[in-house]
N, C-alpha and C positions, 0 to 999 in steps of 0.2 A: 837219304831217301832212295829206295829202289822201287821198281814197278812190280806189283803183285803178279802172280801167274795169270790171273784172270785178265788183267789189263794187257799183259804181254800177248796173251792169246787173241785178244781183240785187235791189237796192233798187227799181229801176224795175218789175221783175216783181212784187214784193210790193205796190207801190203800185197796180198794175193789179188784183191779186187783192183788195186792200182795197176798191177801188171796186166790183168785181164782187160782193163779199159784201154791200156796202151795198144794192145793187139786189136781191139774193136775199132779204135780210131783210125787204124790203117786199113780197115776192111772196106773195099769199094762199095759194098751194099750199104754200109753205115754212112760213108762219106756222101753218098747220093741221097740219103734221107736226112734232110736238114734238121727235122725235129729231134731225131735220135742223136745225130752228131752234136747238136747244141747241148743236149742234156748230158751226154757222155763227156763232152769237153768241160762242162761246168763241174761235174763230179770229179773228173781227173784233176783239174786245177785246185779244187778244194782239198783233195787228199794229198797233193804233192808236198806241202809243207810238213804234214804229219809224217809222211814216209821218209822224207829227207832227214828229219830229226830222229826217227826210229832207226834208220840205217846208221847214223852217227852213234846212236846209243849202243847198237850191237857191236859196232867196230871198237868202241871204247871198252866194252865188256871183254872183248877178245884181248885187247892190249892189257887190261887189268889182270887177266889170267896169266898172260906171259910174264908180266912184272912180278906176280906172286911166285912164279916158278923160280925166279932169280933169288928169292928170299931163302931158298934151300942151298944156295951156292956156298962153298967154303970161303970164298973171297969176301972179306968184310967190306972192301970198297964197292964191290958189285952190289952187295946187300944194301949199303947206304944209298946207292943210286936208285935201287929198286924201291926203297922206302919213299924217296922223294917222288918217284914216278907214280907210285900207288896213291900218295896223298893228292897229287895233282889230278890224276884220273878220277878218283872218287869224288873230288870237288866238282869236276866237269860233269860227271854222271848225275850227281845230285841236281845240278841246274837243268840238265837235259830231261831228267825224269819229271821235274816240276813243269818245264815247258811243254812236255808231251801231254801231261794231264790237262793243262789249260787248253791245248789244241784239241783234245778229245771232248771238251765240254760242248754240249748242244748249242748251236748258234740260234740266236733269236732271229726268226725270219724277217722281223720288222726293223732290225737295226739300221739298215741302209736307207730306210724310207724318210721322206719329208714328213712334217707333222702339222697338225692343227693345234694351236695353243688357245685354250679358253680360260679366261680369268673372270670370276664373278665375285662381286662383293657380297659378303655374308653378314654375320653378326657384327654390329658396330655402327650402322648408319653411315653418316658422311665420312667418318674416319676410315671405315672399311673401303669406301670408294676411293679415297685418297691413297690408301695402301695398295689397292688394285692397280692404281696408276704407277706406284713405286715398283711393284712387281713386274709390270709390263715393261717399264724402262730397264729394269735389271736384265730381263730376258733379251730385250732388244739390243742392249749394249754387248751382252755375251755373244749374241748372234753376229753382231758387227765384227767383233774380235775374231770370230771363226770364219769371216768372209761369207756368211750365209745371207740369203735374201729374206726380208720380212715384209709381208703385205697384210694390211688390216682388211679383214673381210666385213666386219660389222662392229659397231661400238655404240654404247649408250653412256654418255658422259655423266658423271656425278654432279650434283648441284654446286658443290664447292670444290670441284677439281677431281681428277682421277676418273674412274669408270665404275658405273654399276655393272657393266659387262663389256668385255672386249674379246673378239675372236680374230685370230691372225693365222696366216699360213707361213711356215718357215721352211725354206727350201735350201738344201745344200747337202754335202756328203755326210752320210751317217748321222743325221740330225737326231733321229729317235734314240740311237744308242747313247747319245750324250744327255738327253733331257728326259728320258723315260721314267726316272725316279722322282721327277718333280710333281707328279700328280698327287693331289691330296689337299688337306686343309693347312693353310699357312696362317699363323697367328702373329699379330704385332702387339707389342706393349710399348706405349710411349705417351707423352703428355701432348695432347692436341694443341695446336696454336690457338684454338678457340676456348681452351680451358683456362678460366681466370684464376682458379684456385690451385693450379699446378698438380692436379690429380692424375695419376697414371690410368690410362684407359687401355682396355684390351679389345681388339677387333680381329676379324678373321675374313679370309678370302679363300675361295676354292679354285684350284688350278687343275686343269685336265690337259694331258698331253696325249693326243690321238694320232697314231700312225696313219698316213694318207693311204687309203686302200686303192688298189687298182680299179680303175673304172670298168664296170661291167658293160661291155659293148656288144656282146653277142653271147648266145647260149647254144651249146651243142645239143641236138635232139637225137636220141637213139631211136631209130625207126622201129626197133622191136618193142619199144614201150608205148607205141601208138596203136590204138584200135581204130580202124577205118570202117565207117558204115556209109553206104550209099542209099539214097531214097529218091523218090520222085519229087521234083520241085513243085511247090504250090504257088498259086497266084498267077500273075501275068507271065507271059513268056512264050506263048504260042503252043501249037500242037506238039512240036518236037520235045519241048521241055516236059510236058505232062506224060509223054509216052515212054520216056527213058529215065533210068535212075541216074540223073546228072548231078543231083545235089549230094554234097559230101559233108559228113560229120566226123570230126577227129576227136578222139578222147585220149588225153595224155594220162596214162594209167598211174604213174607215181604221184601226180598231184591232183588228179581228178578234174583237171581243166578241160572243158568241152568247147569246141568251136564248130560253127557250121558255115557253109557257103553254098548258096544256090542262085547266085546272081547270073552266072554264065550258063550257056547252053551246053558247053563242053564239060564233061566230068573232070577231065585233066586240068582245065583252067580253074574249076572250082576247088579241086584238090590243092593246086598250087597256091591259090589265095588263102585257103584255110590253113595251109602250113605256115604261110607268112604271118597270119593272124595269131596262130598258136605260138610261134616264136616270139612275137611281140608281147603276148600275155605272159609267157614264161620269163622273158627278159624283165618285164615290169615286176613280176613276183620275186625274181632274184634280187633286183635293186631294192625292193621294199624290205626284203629280209636283211640285206646289207645295212640299210638305214636303221632297222630295228636293233640289229646286233651292235651297231655303233652307239646307239642311244643307251642300250643296256651297259655297254662298256664304259661310256661316259659317266653314267650314274654310279657304277661300281668304283670309279676312280675318285670322284669327289665327295661321295657320301651325302650327308644332309646339309653340310655347311656349318655344322655346329662346332664350337671351339673345342669340344671334348675329343674330336676326331683328328686333332692336329698332328701333322707330321714334322712341323718345324716352327720354331718361335724366334722372332726377331725382337730383341729387347734393346731399344734405342738408348735408354739412360745408361745402361752398362756396356753398350757397344758389343753386345753378346748375341751370337746366333747359335741355336741348339737344334740339331736334328735328332728327334726323339727315337727314330727307328734304330739308330746305331750308337746312341748316347754320345754323339759328337758335339763338343762345345768349342766354339771359336770366339775370340775377342777381336774379330776383324769385320764387324758388321758393315761398316762403311765401304770397305773394299768389295765385299760380296754383293751388297745392294747396288754397288756401282758397276757390277758386271763381271767381277772376278769369281765366277761360279765354280771354277775348277777346284777351289778349296773345299767345296762340299761334294761336287760330282765325283771326284777321284776316290775319296774314301767310301762313298756309296757303291761305286762300281767294284772296288776291291772287296767290300763286304759281300756283295752279291756273288762275286767270283769264288770267295772262300766258302760260302754256303753251298754253291754248286759243286765245288771240289769235294766237300764233305759228303755230299749226296752220291757223287760218282764213287767216291771215297773208299774207303776200304780199298781204293786203287793204289794208294801209296802205303808201303809197309816198311 
């Protein structure tokens, strides 16, 4: 495997940017600007592993060229040594090229986040609720193995065990990166304990893995996006209020939000209070939009809860677990349901990485 010219050009550009950042980070003006310094430091550290690998890749290519020159030598012993060197260097280059392509893949900005885990019983009545309990224990045990913290936020127990619904927060390093492929419909096939005739039942639960969003605590207001109107206050307030344009109306042009304040005699005070009110309204609107987006994301993750939308099937009689997205079949259901989720998570991550490499693709030739 070698890197295509387009990928090499991309890496050359990143190397130039890395060098530029190195200079910027020693610039006193940048050092004194905390926001810029933090942003540049983060970008520099993210690029460093890529640049180190690319430097090694270029160095090995130079060594390969030198080794190939020895293949023209009259000395058979030297040519034999060169052949060995070429084989070794080409092997190392292939691995480096593969590593570089992986390093170039776009990073999921949510990978490092904590998550909210939501499990809801779907088709199957009591058996679905019992299965929801099984799934929750599976994720809880996996989290414990990872040294993550799990806290239940709300729960609705099933009548015969398990949950009709359970919502928990899982906190720890890179939780979302490990569990993000768990969202969807999980189907179980087994004979319920209450089934007298030994018939196999099929039930389903929906699982949603939601990255924890940053809490919106403040909103920046661009003063150029605000129209300010002053007018005379009405009602009580004395002669001074009625004779001056002390009341203030602010219009936030992008959203159309309008606020007024005429409580104070001073236009300056009214303007200050109106700005505070506008900021509170914009903050509320931003938080509502965030809640709406999360609700839509949740809906897209779990679908309708119908069995036909399944991503995974847990077949207890055969001790078989099947992930339908990557045609993965394992006969280790007890281990997986007991918390050994890596058997499923690792192949899912590898498949996602392979698909991303293919898209980047045309990068390896």
